[in-house]
C-alpha positions in Angstrom: 104.0 65.7 158.2 107.6 65.4 157.5 109.2 68.1 155.3 112.5 69.8 154.8 112.0 71.9 157.9 111.9 68.7 159.9 115.3 67.6 158.4 116.7 71.1 159.2 115.6 70.8 162.9 116.9 67.5 163.3 120.3 68.7 161.9 120.3 71.8 164.0 119.4 69.6 167.2 122.3 67.3 166.3 124.8 70.3 165.8 123.8 72.0 169.1 124.1 68.7 171.0 127.5 68.0 169.7 128.8 71.7 170.2 127.8 71.4 173.8 129.2 67.8 174.0 132.8 68.9 172.9 132.6 71.4 175.8 131.4 68.7 178.6 133.7 66.0 177.2 136.6 68.3 177.3 136.2 69.2 180.8 135.3 65.6 181.8 138.3 64.0 179.9 140.9 66.5 181.5 139.4 65.6 185.0 139.5 61.8 184.6 142.6 61.8 182.1 140.3 59.7 179.9 141.4 59.0 176.3 138.1 57.6 175.6 136.2 60.8 176.7 138.8 63.0 174.8 138.3 60.7 171.8 134.5 60.8 171.9 134.8 64.6 171.8 136.8 64.3 168.5 133.9 61.9 167.3 131.5 64.8 168.1 133.6 66.9 165.5 133.0 64.4 162.8 129.4 64.3 163.7 129.2 68.1 163.4 130.9 67.8 160.0 128.3 65.3 158.8 125.5 67.4 160.0 126.9 70.4 158.1 127.2 68.4 155.0 123.4 67.6 155.0 122.5 71.2 155.8 124.6 72.1 152.8 123.0 69.4 150.7 119.3 70.4 151.8 120.0 74.0 150.8 120.8 73.1 147.2 119.6 71.0 144.3 121.1 68.7 141.8 122.5 65.2 141.4 126.2 66.4 141.6 125.7 68.1 145.0 124.0 64.9 146.3 126.8 62.7 145.2 129.5 65.1 146.7 127.6 65.2 150.1 127.4 61.4 150.1 131.0 61.0 149.4 131.8 63.6 152.1 129.7 61.6 154.6 131.6 58.3 153.4 134.9 60.2 154.4 133.4 61.1 157.7 132.8 57.2 158.2 136.3 56.5 157.2 137.9 59.1 159.5 135.7 57.8 162.5 136.9 54.2 161.8 140.6 55.1 161.5 140.2 57.2 164.6 138.6 54.5 166.6 141.0 51.8 165.4 144.1 54.0 166.3 142.7 55.2 169.6 141.6 51.6 170.7 145.0 50.1 169.8 147.0 52.9 171.6 145.1 52.6 174.7 145.5 48.9 174.7 149.2 48.6 173.8 150.1 51.5 176.3 147.8 50.1 179.1 146.4 53.5 179.9 144.2 53.4 182.9 141.8 56.4 183.0 140.3 57.8 186.1 136.5 57.5 186.8 134.2 60.1 185.6 130.7 60.5 186.9 130.1 63.5 184.6 131.4 61.4 181.6 129.0 58.6 182.5 126.1 61.0 182.8 126.9 62.9 179.5 127.4 59.5 177.4 124.2 58.1 178.9 122.3 61.2 177.9 124.1 61.1 174.4 123.0 57.6 173.8 119.4 58.5 174.1 119.6 61.7 172.3 121.6 60.3 169.4 119.4 57.2 168.9 116.4 59.3 168.9 118.0 61.7 166.3 119.0 58.9 164.1 115.7 57.4 164.1 114.1 60.9 163.1 116.7 61.5 160.3 116.0 58.0 159.0 112.2 58.6 158.9 112.9 62.0 157.4 115.4 60.7 154.8 112.8 58.0 153.5 109.8 60.4 153.5 111.9 63.1 151.6 113.5 60.2 149.2 116.9 61.8 150.5 119.8 59.4 150.4 122.2 62.0 152.1 119.8 62.4 155.0 119.4 58.6 155.3 123.2 58.0 155.2 123.8 60.7 157.7 121.2 59.1 159.9 123.7 56.2 160.0 126.4 58.5 161.1 124.3 59.6 164.0 123.4 56.0 164.9 127.3 55.3 165.0 127.6 58.2 167.4 124.9 56.8 169.7 126.4 53.5 169.5 129.9 54.9 170.1 128.4 56.7 173.1 127.1 53.4 174.5 130.3 51.8 174.0 132.2 54.6 175.8 129.5 54.4 178.5 130.1 50.6 178.9 133.7 51.3 179.2 133.5 53.9 181.7 130.9 52.0 183.9 133.0 48.9 183.8 136.4 50.9 184.5 134.5 52.6 187.4 132.7 49.5 188.7 135.1 46.9 188.0 138.5 48.4 187.3 138.3 46.9 183.8 140.3 49.8 181.9 140.5 47.7 178.6 136.7 47.4 178.0 136.4 50.8 176.3 139.0 50.1 173.7 137.8 46.8 173.0 134.1 48.1 172.3 135.8 50.7 170.0 136.9 47.8 167.5 133.2 46.8 167.1 132.4 50.2 165.9 135.4 50.1 163.7 133.7 47.3 162.0 130.5 49.1 161.6 132.1 52.3 160.3 134.1 50.3 157.6 130.7 48.6 156.5 129.2 52.2 155.9 132.2 53.7 154.2 131.7 51.6 150.9 127.8 52.3 150.4 128.1 55.9 151.0 131.1 56.6 148.7 129.7 54.3 145.9 126.4 56.0 146.2 128.1 59.2 145.9 130.0 58.1 142.7 127.0 56.6 140.8 125.6 58.6 137.9 122.0 58.3 137.0 
């Protein structure tokens, strides 16, 4: 049975993974001089913020609290899209060639599996609890998993084929997805019932 404890467990698992991820990604980014890995660590901060918003919303009641939480998640999507657009453009324009990172490859591969699993669980819990904030944050977690997959692909193509530009190009795909999610989250957060 899915209840609010399930939602809390999913959010705390997300928080724990992302806090650990910031440390792992910082070490891997410095070792490889990888802008993508450093950027993915910043994305983990956005995911932490979105999870904290959901925990805050689950602890309270009221339509205004729910609208505010949806607006905050919409802002997280906007920040993620802006960050990805800037990072991808800078890396392409500068022509920055990162080193290879076996640790970064391993961590992002694990992160893909973990985030996609958490996103699915949050989506189910959000539907079962009829909680639009949790459903919206499930999409933030999905974006995090997709971003991990894009970073992973870029790291593998860079390590295997020397295609340094693959990662920033994949980032643009995620910019589009994040942009699509900003509007619904913000508009749901401004509707009055």
